[in-house]
PDB file as gemmi writes it, atoms N, CA and C in Angstrom:
CRYST1    1.000    1.000    1.000  90.00  90.00  90.00 P 1                      
ATOM      1  N   UNK A   1      31.538  98.315-108.065  1.00  0.00           N  
ATOM      2  CA  UNK A   1      32.478  99.584-107.713  1.00  0.00           C  
ATOM      3  C   UNK A   1      33.889  99.243-107.471  1.00  0.00           C  
ATOM      4  N   UNK A   2      34.656 100.049-107.964  1.00  0.00           N  
ATOM      5  CA  UNK A   2      36.167  99.800-107.968  1.00  0.00           C  
ATOM      6  C   UNK A   2      36.590  99.931-106.537  1.00  0.00           C  
ATOM      7  N   UNK A   3      37.708  99.351-106.177  1.00  0.00           N  
ATOM      8  CA  UNK A   3      38.266  99.504-104.759  1.00  0.00           C  
ATOM      9  C   UNK A   3      38.630 100.879-104.467  1.00  0.00           C  
ATOM     10  N   UNK A   4      39.273 101.531-105.596  1.00  0.00           N  
ATOM     11  CA  UNK A   4      39.658 103.027-105.266  1.00  0.00           C  
ATOM     12  C   UNK A   4      38.624 103.831-104.910  1.00  0.00           C  
ATOM     13  N   UNK A   5      37.396 103.674-105.564  1.00  0.00           N  
ATOM     14  CA  UNK A   5      36.050 104.381-105.265  1.00  0.00           C  
ATOM     15  C   UNK A   5      35.721 104.105-103.779  1.00  0.00           C  
ATOM     16  N   UNK A   6      35.762 102.918-103.527  1.00  0.00           N  
ATOM     17  CA  UNK A   6      35.404 102.460-102.114  1.00  0.00           C  
ATOM     18  C   UNK A   6      36.282 103.086-101.029  1.00  0.00           C  
ATOM     19  N   UNK A   7      37.466 103.219-101.382  1.00  0.00           N  
ATOM     20  CA  UNK A   7      38.534 103.899-100.467  1.00  0.00           C  
ATOM     21  C   UNK A   7      38.255 105.331-100.470  1.00  0.00           C  
ATOM     22  N   UNK A   8      37.909 105.950-101.575  1.00  0.00           N  
ATOM     23  CA  UNK A   8      37.606 107.476-101.572  1.00  0.00           C  
ATOM     24  C   UNK A   8      36.393 107.768-100.577  1.00  0.00           C  
ATOM     25  N   UNK A   9      35.442 106.843-100.854  1.00  0.00           N  
ATOM     26  CA  UNK A   9      34.175 106.928 -99.908  1.00  0.00           C  
ATOM     27  C   UNK A   9      34.526 106.896 -98.399  1.00  0.00           C  
ATOM     28  N   UNK A  10      35.288 106.025 -97.962  1.00  0.00           N  
ATOM     29  CA  UNK A  10      35.824 105.850 -96.714  1.00  0.00           C  
ATOM     30  C   UNK A  10      36.545 107.112 -96.231  1.00  0.00           C  
ATOM     31  N   UNK A  11      37.440 107.547 -97.152  1.00  0.00           N  
ATOM     32  CA  UNK A  11      38.107 108.920 -96.761  1.00  0.00           C  
ATOM     33  C   UNK A  11      37.191 109.968 -96.481  1.00  0.00           C  
ATOM     34  N   UNK A  12      36.222 110.127 -97.109  1.00  0.00           N  
ATOM     35  CA  UNK A  12      35.192 111.102 -97.025  1.00  0.00           C  
ATOM     36  C   UNK A  12      34.332 110.897 -95.597  1.00  0.00           C  
ATOM     37  N   UNK A  13      34.022 109.626 -95.452  1.00  0.00           N  
ATOM     38  CA  UNK A  13      33.398 109.335 -94.214  1.00  0.00           C  
ATOM     39  C   UNK A  13      34.130 109.288 -92.786  1.00  0.00           C  
ATOM     40  N   UNK A  14      35.481 109.315 -93.117  1.00  0.00           N  
ATOM     41  CA  UNK A  14      36.283 109.424 -91.957  1.00  0.00           C  
ATOM     42  C   UNK A  14      36.933 110.867 -91.761  1.00  0.00           C  
ATOM     43  N   UNK A  15      36.211 111.872 -92.161  1.00  0.00           N  
ATOM     44  CA  UNK A  15      36.401 113.147 -91.922  1.00  0.00           C  
ATOM     45  C   UNK A  15      37.090 113.935 -93.100  1.00  0.00           C  
ATOM     46  N   UNK A  16      36.768 113.444 -94.205  1.00  0.00           N  
ATOM     47  CA  UNK A  16      37.254 114.139 -95.380  1.00  0.00           C  
ATOM     48  C   UNK A  16      38.696 114.095 -95.528  1.00  0.00           C  
ATOM     49  N   UNK A  17      39.355 112.915 -95.192  1.00  0.00           N  
ATOM     50  CA  UNK A  17      40.779 112.748 -95.257  1.00  0.00           C  
ATOM     51  C   UNK A  17      41.336 112.579 -96.605  1.00  0.00           C  
ATOM     52  N   UNK A  18      42.574 113.193 -96.792  1.00  0.00           N  
ATOM     53  CA  UNK A  18      43.246 113.224 -98.116  1.00  0.00           C  
ATOM     54  C   UNK A  18      43.936 111.916 -98.418  1.00  0.00           C  
ATOM     55  N   UNK A  19      44.200 111.714 -99.671  1.00  0.00           N  
ATOM     56  CA  UNK A  19      45.011 110.642-100.121  1.00  0.00           C  
ATOM     57  C   UNK A  19      46.385 110.708 -99.313  1.00  0.00           C  
ATOM     58  N   UNK A  20      46.808 111.987 -99.249  1.00  0.00           N  
ATOM     59  CA  UNK A  20      48.139 112.203 -98.625  1.00  0.00           C  
ATOM     60  C   UNK A  20      48.166 111.786 -97.159  1.00  0.00           C  
ATOM     61  N   UNK A  21      47.080 112.023 -96.453  1.00  0.00           N  
ATOM     62  CA  UNK A  21      47.055 111.637 -95.025  1.00  0.00           C  
ATOM     63  C   UNK A  21      46.911 110.260 -95.013  1.00  0.00           C  
ATOM     64  N   UNK A  22      46.265 109.585 -95.789  1.00  0.00           N  
ATOM     65  CA  UNK A  22      46.236 108.091 -95.915  1.00  0.00           C  
ATOM     66  C   UNK A  22      47.611 107.441 -96.075  1.00  0.00           C  
ATOM     67  N   UNK A  23      48.285 107.912 -97.073  1.00  0.00           N  
ATOM     68  CA  UNK A  23      49.634 107.583 -97.178  1.00  0.00           C  
ATOM     69  C   UNK A  23      50.561 107.805 -96.014  1.00  0.00           C  
ATOM     70  N   UNK A  24      50.403 108.938 -95.399  1.00  0.00           N  
ATOM     71  CA  UNK A  24      51.372 109.226 -94.255  1.00  0.00           C  
ATOM     72  C   UNK A  24      50.961 108.099 -93.237  1.00  0.00           C  
ATOM     73  N   UNK A  25      49.683 107.853 -92.892  1.00  0.00           N  
ATOM     74  CA  UNK A  25      49.277 106.907 -91.909  1.00  0.00           C  
ATOM     75  C   UNK A  25      49.797 105.344 -92.364  1.00  0.00           C  
ATOM     76  N   UNK A  26      49.942 105.264 -93.567  1.00  0.00           N  
ATOM     77  CA  UNK A  26      50.373 103.793 -94.184  1.00  0.00           C  
ATOM     78  C   UNK A  26      52.040 103.812 -94.268  1.00  0.00           C  
ATOM     79  N   UNK A  27      52.611 104.984 -93.951  1.00  0.00           N  
ATOM     80  CA  UNK A  27      54.027 105.006 -94.112  1.00  0.00           C  
ATOM     81  C   UNK A  27      54.679 104.839 -95.522  1.00  0.00           C  
ATOM     82  N   UNK A  28      53.725 105.354 -96.551  1.00  0.00           N  
ATOM     83  CA  UNK A  28      54.198 105.232 -97.902  1.00  0.00           C  
ATOM     84  C   UNK A  28      54.226 106.612 -98.485  1.00  0.00           C  
ATOM     85  N   UNK A  29      54.755 106.925 -99.605  1.00  0.00           N  
ATOM     86  CA  UNK A  29      54.806 108.069-100.248  1.00  0.00           C  
ATOM     87  C   UNK A  29      53.406 108.532-100.795  1.00  0.00           C  
ATOM     88  N   UNK A  30      52.895 109.691-100.905  1.00  0.00           N  
ATOM     89  CA  UNK A  30      51.545 110.007-101.472  1.00  0.00           C  
ATOM     90  C   UNK A  30      51.454 109.705-102.943  1.00  0.00           C  
ATOM     91  N   UNK A  31      52.782 109.737-103.640  1.00  0.00           N  
ATOM     92  CA  UNK A  31      52.749 109.453-105.116  1.00  0.00           C  
ATOM     93  C   UNK A  31      52.589 107.958-105.075  1.00  0.00           C  
ATOM     94  N   UNK A  32      53.081 107.144-104.361  1.00  0.00           N  
ATOM     95  CA  UNK A  32      52.920 105.596-104.390  1.00  0.00           C  
ATOM     96  C   UNK A  32      51.313 105.442-104.212  1.00  0.00           C  
ATOM     97  N   UNK A  33      50.736 105.820-103.316  1.00  0.00           N  
ATOM     98  CA  UNK A  33      49.438 105.625-103.100  1.00  0.00           C  
ATOM     99  C   UNK A  33      48.459 106.198-104.197  1.00  0.00           C  
ATOM    100  N   UNK A  34      48.856 107.423-104.692  1.00  0.00           N  
ATOM    101  CA  UNK A  34      47.947 107.897-105.792  1.00  0.00           C  
ATOM    102  C   UNK A  34      48.044 106.905-107.016  1.00  0.00           C  
ATOM    103  N   UNK A  35      49.235 106.530-107.250  1.00  0.00           N  
ATOM    104  CA  UNK A  35      49.475 105.445-108.540  1.00  0.00           C  
ATOM    105  C   UNK A  35      48.616 104.273-108.271  1.00  0.00           C  
ATOM    106  N   UNK A  36      48.629 103.782-107.075  1.00  0.00           N  
ATOM    107  CA  UNK A  36      47.820 102.553-106.848  1.00  0.00           C  
ATOM    108  C   UNK A  36      46.288 102.891-106.987  1.00  0.00           C  
ATOM    109  N   UNK A  37      45.814 104.281-106.522  1.00  0.00           N  
ATOM    110  CA  UNK A  37      44.496 104.522-106.636  1.00  0.00           C  
ATOM    111  C   UNK A  37      44.140 104.706-108.113  1.00  0.00           C  
ATOM    112  N   UNK A  38      45.080 105.397-108.852  1.00  0.00           N  
ATOM    113  CA  UNK A  38      44.878 105.650-110.199  1.00  0.00           C  
ATOM    114  C   UNK A  38      44.492 104.332-111.094  1.00  0.00           C  
ATOM    115  N   UNK A  39      45.454 103.424-110.721  1.00  0.00           N  
ATOM    116  CA  UNK A  39      45.380 102.092-111.550  1.00  0.00           C  
ATOM    117  C   UNK A  39      44.406 101.119-110.818  1.00  0.00           C  
ATOM    118  N   UNK A  40      43.820 101.414-109.666  1.00  0.00           N  
ATOM    119  CA  UNK A  40      43.145 100.466-108.883  1.00  0.00           C  
ATOM    120  C   UNK A  40      43.765  99.235-108.783  1.00  0.00           C  
ATOM    121  N   UNK A  41      44.981  99.206-108.283  1.00  0.00           N  
ATOM    122  CA  UNK A  41      45.915  98.099-108.213  1.00  0.00           C  
ATOM    123  C   UNK A  41      46.421  98.048-106.785  1.00  0.00           C  
ATOM    124  N   UNK A  42      45.816  97.101-106.018  1.00  0.00           N  
ATOM    125  CA  UNK A  42      46.104  96.950-104.658  1.00  0.00           C  
ATOM    126  C   UNK A  42      46.447  95.474-104.311  1.00  0.00           C  
ATOM    127  N   UNK A  43      47.378  95.317-103.565  1.00  0.00           N  
ATOM    128  CA  UNK A  43      47.686  93.896-102.990  1.00  0.00           C  
ATOM    129  C   UNK A  43      46.890  93.692-101.799  1.00  0.00           C  
ATOM    130  N   UNK A  44      46.720  92.441-101.506  1.00  0.00           N  
ATOM    131  CA  UNK A  44      45.922  92.186-100.308  1.00  0.00           C  
ATOM    132  C   UNK A  44      46.528  92.782 -98.995  1.00  0.00           C  
ATOM    133  N   UNK A  45      47.846  92.950 -99.034  1.00  0.00           N  
ATOM    134  CA  UNK A  45      48.546  93.633 -97.876  1.00  0.00           C  
ATOM    135  C   UNK A  45      48.280  95.128 -97.908  1.00  0.00           C  
ATOM    136  N   UNK A  46      48.173  95.595 -99.139  1.00  0.00           N  
ATOM    137  CA  UNK A  46      47.807  97.162 -99.282  1.00  0.00           C  
ATOM    138  C   UNK A  46      46.445  97.267 -98.553  1.00  0.00           C  
ATOM    139  N   UNK A  47      45.442  96.530 -98.951  1.00  0.00           N  
ATOM    140  CA  UNK A  47      44.187  96.678 -98.483  1.00  0.00           C  
ATOM    141  C   UNK A  47      44.058  96.597 -97.006  1.00  0.00           C  
ATOM    142  N   UNK A  48      44.812  95.530 -96.424  1.00  0.00           N  
ATOM    143  CA  UNK A  48      44.998  95.368 -95.036  1.00  0.00           C  
ATOM    144  C   UNK A  48      45.400  96.603 -94.336  1.00  0.00           C  
ATOM    145  N   UNK A  49      46.509  97.124 -94.835  1.00  0.00           N  
ATOM    146  CA  UNK A  49      47.144  98.445 -94.238  1.00  0.00           C  
ATOM    147  C   UNK A  49      46.216  99.610 -94.404  1.00  0.00           C  
ATOM    148  N   UNK A  50      45.498  99.760 -95.542  1.00  0.00           N  
ATOM    149  CA  UNK A  50      44.478 100.788 -95.695  1.00  0.00           C  
ATOM    150  C   UNK A  50      43.438 100.772 -94.503  1.00  0.00           C  
ATOM    151  N   UNK A  51      42.891  99.484 -94.525  1.00  0.00           N  
ATOM    152  CA  UNK A  51      41.827  99.201 -93.323  1.00  0.00           C  
ATOM    153  C   UNK A  51      42.439  99.623 -92.100  1.00  0.00           C  
ATOM    154  N   UNK A  52      43.623  99.209 -91.753  1.00  0.00           N  
ATOM    155  CA  UNK A  52      44.171  99.507 -90.408  1.00  0.00           C  
ATOM    156  C   UNK A  52      44.396 100.986 -90.246  1.00  0.00           C  
ATOM    157  N   UNK A  53      44.802 101.670 -91.273  1.00  0.00           N  
ATOM    158  CA  UNK A  53      45.043 103.116 -91.112  1.00  0.00           C  
ATOM    159  C   UNK A  53      43.673 103.827 -91.072  1.00  0.00           C  
ATOM    160  N   UNK A  54      42.660 103.396 -91.507  1.00  0.00           N  
ATOM    161  CA  UNK A  54      41.233 104.005 -91.508  1.00  0.00           C  
ATOM    162  C   UNK A  54      40.313 103.368 -90.369  1.00  0.00           C  
ATOM    163  N   UNK A  55      40.977 102.567 -89.516  1.00  0.00           N  
ATOM    164  CA  UNK A  55      40.187 101.877 -88.521  1.00  0.00           C  
ATOM    165  C   UNK A  55      38.976 101.261 -88.972  1.00  0.00           C  
ATOM    166  N   UNK A  56      39.209 100.301 -89.953  1.00  0.00           N  
ATOM    167  CA  UNK A  56      38.171  99.484 -90.667  1.00  0.00           C  
ATOM    168  C   UNK A  56      38.627  97.973 -90.528  1.00  0.00           C  
ATOM    169  N   UNK A  57      37.804  97.038 -91.024  1.00  0.00           N  
ATOM    170  CA  UNK A  57      38.137  95.832 -91.181  1.00  0.00           C  
ATOM    171  C   UNK A  57      37.834  95.497 -92.648  1.00  0.00           C  
ATOM    172  N   UNK A  58      38.900  95.084 -93.203  1.00  0.00           N  
ATOM    173  CA  UNK A  58      38.960  94.508 -94.611  1.00  0.00           C  
ATOM    174  C   UNK A  58      38.768  92.893 -94.598  1.00  0.00           C  
ATOM    175  N   UNK A  59      37.862  92.408 -95.322  1.00  0.00           N  
ATOM    176  CA  UNK A  59      37.586  90.927 -95.518  1.00  0.00           C  
ATOM    177  C   UNK A  59      37.622  90.595 -96.993  1.00  0.00           C  
ATOM    178  N   UNK A  60      38.651  89.760 -97.314  1.00  0.00           N  
ATOM    179  CA  UNK A  60      38.581  89.172 -98.638  1.00  0.00           C  
ATOM    180  C   UNK A  60      38.328  87.716 -98.642  1.00  0.00           C  
ATOM    181  N   UNK A  61      37.164  87.325 -99.112  1.00  0.00           N  
ATOM    182  CA  UNK A  61      36.728  85.924 -99.204  1.00  0.00           C  
ATOM    183  C   UNK A  61      35.934  85.549-100.388  1.00  0.00           C  
ATOM    184  N   UNK A  62      36.023  84.255-100.755  1.00  0.00           N  
ATOM    185  CA  UNK A  62      35.291  83.666-101.740  1.00  0.00           C  
ATOM    186  C   UNK A  62      34.235  82.872-101.163  1.00  0.00           C  
ATOM    187  N   UNK A  63      33.062  82.863-101.689  1.00  0.00           N  
ATOM    188  CA  UNK A  63      31.969  82.222-101.103  1.00  0.00           C  
ATOM    189  C   UNK A  63      31.283  81.337-102.294  1.00  0.00           C  
ATOM    190  N   UNK A  64      31.188  79.949-102.146  1.00  0.00           N  
ATOM    191  CA  UNK A  64      30.579  79.126-102.931  1.00  0.00           C  
ATOM    192  C   UNK A  64      29.135  79.460-103.067  1.00  0.00           C  
ATOM    193  N   UNK A  65      28.430  79.811-104.246  1.00  0.00           N  
ATOM    194  CA  UNK A  65      27.121  80.049-104.315  1.00  0.00           C  
ATOM    195  C   UNK A  65      26.223  78.876-103.967  1.00  0.00           C  
ATOM    196  N   UNK A  66      26.584  77.708-104.421  1.00  0.00           N  
ATOM    197  CA  UNK A  66      25.827  76.550-104.219  1.00  0.00           C  
ATOM    198  C   UNK A  66      25.929  76.032-102.708  1.00  0.00           C  
ATOM    199  N   UNK A  67      26.804  76.152-102.042  1.00  0.00           N  
ATOM    200  CA  UNK A  67      26.826  75.643-100.680  1.00  0.00           C  
ATOM    201  C   UNK A  67      27.137  76.711 -99.584  1.00  0.00           C  
ATOM    202  N   UNK A  68      27.377  77.920-100.017  1.00  0.00           N  
ATOM    203  CA  UNK A  68      27.616  79.005 -98.970  1.00  0.00           C  
ATOM    204  C   UNK A  68      28.936  78.922 -98.275  1.00  0.00           C  
ATOM    205  N   UNK A  69      29.727  77.870 -98.496  1.00  0.00           N  
ATOM    206  CA  UNK A  69      31.122  77.678 -97.991  1.00  0.00           C  
ATOM    207  C   UNK A  69      31.923  78.889 -98.292  1.00  0.00           C  
ATOM    208  N   UNK A  70      32.551  79.351 -97.304  1.00  0.00           N  
ATOM    209  CA  UNK A  70      33.539  80.538 -97.364  1.00  0.00           C  
ATOM    210  C   UNK A  70      34.943  80.061 -97.220  1.00  0.00           C  
ATOM    211  N   UNK A  71      35.737  80.594 -98.343  1.00  0.00           N  
ATOM    212  CA  UNK A  71      37.113  80.266 -98.340  1.00  0.00           C  
ATOM    213  C   UNK A  71      37.915  81.464 -98.004  1.00  0.00           C  
TER     214      UNK A  71                                                      
END                                                                             
C-alpha cells in the first residue's frame, strides 16, 4: 500500500480530516501537501511531521530477514 493511501486512512480515522487541515497542522501549503500525496513522494522528515500532526508514531526501519536485526 502506498504511503499516501495510508495517510488518507489515518485522516479518516482521525475524524475525517482533510488534506488542507493536515497541511495547516504541518505549516505547509495545501498545494504542497497535495502534490506530495499525488506523487507519493515524502521525505523521512515529511513523514515525521505528518505523524506529529496526526498524533501518531512513524517508524522507518530495515530488518534483516535472516537475523532479525533492525537498522
